[in-house]
C-alpha angles and dihedrals in degrees: 000000000000119000119215122206109220128180127227109236128197111251110179108299091341139063126238143180123236114220122208114252091241092061092046093055095038094055097034098244105172127155097344147005133226115217117206112202112224135173092254096042142287126326113207118208134168109269090221109042113221126236118275120238118240089259093050090047092052091049092049091050092049092047093049092072089219118149108245095178093107089067089065090069096052119111106248099158093251100105087124117033111213092206090058090056092054093048100038107040134005108272134180088280098044090110093048111083119222093000110180115241090248089066098050109126094005128113121244113258117261113277093018114140114252116224 
C-alpha cells in the first residue's frame, strides 16, 4: 500500500488537507467525505457511495457467499426463450432474418415489406 505525504494547510480558523485531483476522482469523492475513526488513523470514504457497475455488482454478489438459487424459481416471463426457438427449430419467424424477440410467433403488419 502506497503512503502519501500530505500537508496540513490553514483554512480560516481551521486546518485542512488538500487531496490530489486523481485521488478525488479515483475514489468518487464528490460533495462530501465520511471519515471513519480507527485505531490506526482515519479512513476517508465518499459520503454518498456511487453506483456499482454490472461487473462490480456480480463480483459483490459472488463474494457475499449468499445462496441465489431461489431466484431460479421466480417467474420472470422467460419460461420459453424466443431466441432459442429461432436458433433450435424452425419457427414462424425462421424466414425472417434478425426478427426481434417481440415478433416471434406474430404476423407481419399489413403493408409491411417481406424480406
